[in-house]
N, C-alpha and C positions, 0 to 999 in steps of 0.2 A: 384925448378921445381917439380911438382907433377905428378907422372905417372899414377894416378888413375882417371884422367879426370877433376879434378878441375882446374880452370883457374886463373892465377894471374890477379890482377886488371889492371896492365899495358897492358898485352896481350889482355885482354878482352875489352879494349876500342874500340869504333867504328873505323872502318878502315879509316875514313875520319877526325878523331878528331884533327890531327896535326895543322890544320889551325886555330883552335879555342882556345882562352885563357880560356873560360868557358865551362864547360860541359853542355849538353842539359838539359832542365827541364824534370823531371820525366814523366810528362804528355805528353810531346812532344815525348819522347822515346817510351812510350806505344802506342801512336798514329801511329808512323811510323814503328814500328817493324813488320816484316813479318814472323818471324821464326815459328809461330804456323801454318802457311799455307805451307811454303816451306820446312819444315822439311822432308817431304816425298821424297825430292830430295837429301837427304844426300849421298846416295850411288852414285848417278849420279855426285854429286859435287866432291866426292873423286875420282871417275873414271876419271873425267876431269882433276883434279889436278895432278893425277899420270901421265897421258899422257903429260900434260903441262911440268912437271918436266923433263920427258924424252926428250921432244923436246928441252928444254932449254939446257940440257947437250949435245944433238946432235948438237946444233947450237953453242956450246962452250961459252954459256952465263953463265952457272954455271958449277962447276966441277962434275966429275963422283961421287966423294965422297959425295958431297952435294946432288946430285940426288938420290943416294942410301939411304941417311938419310931421305930425303923427302918421297921417295916411301915406305920405310919400316915403317916410322911413319904413313903415310896415311893408309897403309894396316893394321897396328895395330889398328888404330881408327875404320876402317871398321869392323874388327873382334870384337872389344869391343862393338860397336853399335849393331851388329847382335846378340851377346850372352847376351846382356843386362848389361854388366859390366860398360858401359859408358852410362850415361843418357844425353840427350840433355839439355843444359842450356838455358832456355827460356828467360833469361835476355839478351842473345845475340841478335844483331840487325836482323840477318838473318842467314840462314844455312851456307852461305859462311864464314861469320865472325866467327861462332862457330867452323867450321872445321879448319880454318886457325889459330885461337887462340889456339885451342887444340893442333894442330901440333906444334906451336911455344912453347907452354908450355912443350911439351914432348921432343923436339929435340933441342930447343934453336935457335940460330941465323939462322941456315939453313932454318928453317921454315919460316922466313921472306922473303925468296927469292922465294917462290912458286908463289907469285903474280906478279913476274917480267914479263913484256910484256903482261899484260892483265888488264882489268878493270872489275868491277862487271857488267858493261853493256854487254860485250860480254860473261862474265861468266854465267850470268843468262840465256842468250839466249842459251848457250851450254847446261846448265843443263836441261832446258825445252825440248830441242830437244832430248837429251839422254833419259829423262823420257818418252816422248811420243813414242820413239822407243821401249820402254819396255811395255808401257801401251796399246798402240793400238793393238798389237798382242793379248793381253789378251781379249780385247773387241771382236776382230775378232774370237777368239776361242769360245767365248760364243755365238756368232752369229752362228757359224758352229754347235755347240751343239744343238741349237734350230732348225736349219734347219734339222738336223738329226732326232730330235723328230717329226717334222712335216712330214717328208717323211715316217716315220714309221706309223703314223696315216693314211697317204695317201695310203700306200700299203695295209692297212687293209680295206680301204673304197673306192676302185675304183668303186664299183657298188652300193654304198650307195647314193641314190638319195636325193637331197636337192634343194629347190627353189633358183634360182639366182634372185637377186633383182637389179632394177635400180629405183632411186627416192624412195627407200624403198617400192616399189610396186613389186608384183610378176612379173617376166619378162620371164625367160626361165629356164627349169630344167637343173641342172648341177649335180655334185656329190660332196660329202664331200671331196674326194681326190682332185678334181679340185680346190675347194675353199681353202683348206689349202696349196696347192701348190702355190696359188696366194700369200699367206702370205710369203711363203718361197722365192719366186722370189724377193719380196720387200727386204728381208733380204740379199739375194745374192748381190743385187745392193749396199746395205749398206756396205757389206764387201769390194766390189770393190772400193767404194769411199774412204774408209779408206786406202786401199792399195795404191790408187793414191795419197792421202795426204802424205803417208810415203815417196813417191818419192821426194816431195818438202821439207820435213823435213830433208831429208838425206844429208844436206850440213852443214859443220862445220862453225860456226860463230867465233870461237876463233881466236884471232889475229886481229880482228877489233878494239879491245881495246875500248876506250871511244867513239870514233867516227871516228878517223883519222888514224887508224892503228898504227904502231910502228916504231920508228927509229932503233930499235934493229933488228938484223938479224934473225927474227922468220921464221921458216919453217912451214908454215901453212898446207901445203899438208902432210908433215910428221906426224904432230899431228893428222890431219884428218884421215889418214890411221890407226894410232894407235887406234883411237876411233871407227873405222869401218864405217866412213862416205864415201859416194861415191865421194865427192868433197868438195870444199870450196865455201863460198859465195863470190860474185864478187865485192861488193861495201861496204866499211866499214860504210858509213853513213846509207845506207839502212839496213845493217845487224843489227845494234844495235837498230834501230827504227822499225824493222819488227816484227809484231805479226800476220801476215797473217796466219801463220801455226796454231796458237791458234784458230783464228776465223774459219778457214776452218774445223778444227777438231770439234769445237763446233757446226758448221753447220751440219756436218755429223752426229754427235750425236743427233742433233735435228730431223733429218730425221729418224734415228733409232727409237727414242722415238715416233715420229708421227706414224710410221708404227705399233709399239706396241699398241699405243692408238687406232688405227682403229680396230685392231684385238680384243682388249679388249672390245671395244664398242659392237662388234658382240657377244662376249662371254657373256657380260652382257644381251644383248637382248635374246640370245638363251637360257639362263638359266632361263628366266622368265616362269611363269606358262603358259602364252599365247603361247610361242614358245615350251618350253620343249625339245629343240633339244639336250641339253647337261646337264649332271649332274656332277657338279664339286665335287671333293673329299672333304670330311669333313675336311681334313687336310689343304685344301686351300680354306676354306669358313669360315664365322663367323656367329654368331647368333645375336639375338636382346636382349637388356636388359629388354624389356617390352613385346615383342611378342614371345612366346615360339616356335611357328611354323617356325620362319624365318630361312632361310639359304641364307646368303647374299654373292654375288660375290665380297667381299671387295678388294681382291688382284687385280682383274682386274680393279676395280674402282680406286685403289691407283695408279696403273701404269698409267692409263688414266689421273689421276689428276696431277701426277708428271711431265707430259709433259710440263705443263706451266712453271715449274721451269727451265727445260732444255732450253726451248725457251727464257726465261728471261735471262739466263746466256749468251746465244749467243748475245742477244741484248745488254747486259751490256758490253760485249767485244767490240762490234762495236761502241757503244756510247763512251766508254773509248778512242778509237783510233780516233774518229771523230775530224778532224781539228788539230791534233797534229803536230806541226812543227818538222822538223828534227833537232837533231837526237833523243837521248833518253830523255824522260821526266818521272818524277817520277809517273805520272798517270799510267804508264805501270806496276808498281808494282802490280796494282789491277787486273792483267790478270790471276793470278794463281787460286785464289779462285773460280771464276765461271767455269774455265776450269776443275779444279779438281772435283768440285761438279758435273758437268755434266758427267764426266767419272764415278764417283762413282754411281751416280743415274742410268745411263744407264746400267752399269754392274749389279747392283742389280735387275733392272727391267727385264733384259734378263734372269737372273737366275730364278727369281720367275715365270716369264711367262713360262719358260721351265718346271719347276716342276708342275705348275698348269695345263698346257695343256697335259702333259704326263700322269697325273693321272685322267684325265677327262673320263667320260663314255658317249658314244654317243647313243642317242635314235633313232635308224635307222628307226623304224616303224613310229615314229612321223614325222621325216623329209620326209619320202616318202609320208605319208598322206598329208603333206602340199603342195606337188606337184600337188594335185588333185584340188586345188582351184585356181582361178585367171586366168584361161585360158593361162597357160604357154606355151601351144602347138599351140597358134594362129599363130605364125611365121612359124611353120612347115606346117600348112595348106597352107599358101602362097607358101612355098618352094615346096610342093607337086604339086601345080598348075603350078609353074614355070617349073618343070621337065616335065610337059605335054604340054609345049609350050606357056603358058600364060605369058604376060609381068608382071614383078613383081609388078608394081604400080597397075595394074588391079587386080592381085592376092591378093594384100594387101586389096583392097576394098571388094573382095569376102570373105576373111577371117573375116574382120570386120563385114560383114553382118551375117556370121555364129555365131559370138560371140553375136551379138544382139539377134539372135534367142535363143541361149542358155541362155542368161540372162532372156529373157521373160519366158522361160520354166523352169527356175531355175535348170538347169542341166549342165553337162560338155559337151564339144565339142564331145567327143567320145560317148556320149549318144544320140546324134541327130540321127533321123531316116534317111534312105537313101532318102526318099521323100524330107525332108528338105534340105539335101545336094544337091540334084538335082535342087532344087529351087534356090540354091545359084549359082550352075554352072553345066552344063551338062558334064564337064570334070571330075567331081568327081564320082568315082566308089567305089565298096566294099573295094578295097585295102586301102582306107583312114583309115579304122579302125586298120590296122596293122602299119600305118605310124605315127600315132599321140599319142600313149601311151608314157608316160614320159620316160620310158626306151629306147624306139625306138628313141625318140627325142634326147636323149643324145648320143646314139651309132652312129647315123648317122653323127654327127658332128666330122668328122675325119680330119679337117684341122689342121695344126700344131698349137699347143697351145689349141686345143679344148678339150671338156670334155669327149669324147669317151674314154673308158677304155684303148684302144690301145694307144691313144695319151697321156693320163695321165701317163701311164707306161713309155713312153719316157721321160716325164718331170721328173718323179721320178728318173729314171736312170741318167739323166743329173745332177740333183741336188746332187745325191749321189756321182757321179763322181767328181763334183765340190768340195764337202766336202773332199773327199779322196785326191784330187790333191792339195788342199790348206792347209791341216793340216800339 
């Protein structure tokens, strides 16, 4: 027995090899091996095995001495993996096989008892759930960091006017603070969805075994408590064939990536010469190999582009599970790569977007100037008339008439003479000129969620409180 991590050929054999007189073809082994993907769950596998050994001793299935040998052996493997003195053997079939073989190589026969009362079917489900319980909070923390960055931008720009768009046409004036808060609220929902997913992940599958539970006196609840789960799954068939939690997380990640892509599309537009609303830091821009003047928003474009990969991963998981009969099928081994790739992609995109947006400079004058075109205050003309008693549908027509006049005269609504306004409606007086400037149009909108600085301040405070409360 070697204590430095090499594994004897006998212990290294596939966990299922006993049924076969011949070993598998090398090409077959290469095709079905998953250790390159599932190696990231090594610590989760060890944690699960430690709890399983303690449960086996608690249930009098193995002795206390055997339990201690197993636990000490697993803790030693974890320590050696973490300090780099033990390298993962990629000739192992999967991370479970590697850990168990290494344990048996180190402690002998007791190591062969660690798999008592479990199957790789429930073991992989356990490892995935333990991993997601670690990984999801990391994603959530990155979301909170980005929300923090957005609220800082909002606090500095509560009075920075910017056109609001519908159909990519000028609609009504808002503020930059209002706009970035909209991004933040999207992310807040993303955080909540992941939190909700964690509730369904938080049930231990171990003890379901291959598909029909065990004839041994396993104490599933005891083991679940050791692992920090809130409960145990209720049907062994469903347990080993369930990948809903992977698909749900992949769906939540797709929504995060979609929200980032929408913000990135606006950043790309706003950084163009035509808009010039934002100047991205040179640290988060690239140049052109042929055009010396170029400053490209490549990082925003890359985030936008990687959305397709995250969507594809979600669809791959759903397609993998389509029409699979109960219980476990080997197709389900293919769940980890798309799930892990989505987690990695979204995490990197959240971090890059945070750096990119935090270092951006905002062209306040340019944004305010953009509010002067497109008749963004036309709705406010209608609201002005409504406040004087005119039905809204009639007021809408009067405002449209004023817009036609302004188009004909090639001027803004606030530049129309009082004679023209009177021709539109006798209800219009000199006070129209104080009612329709862009700043007045924003500040009058004091409904909850509106762009008035008072309302945006409430949004910022709520977002900051959310981040504080959930960190």
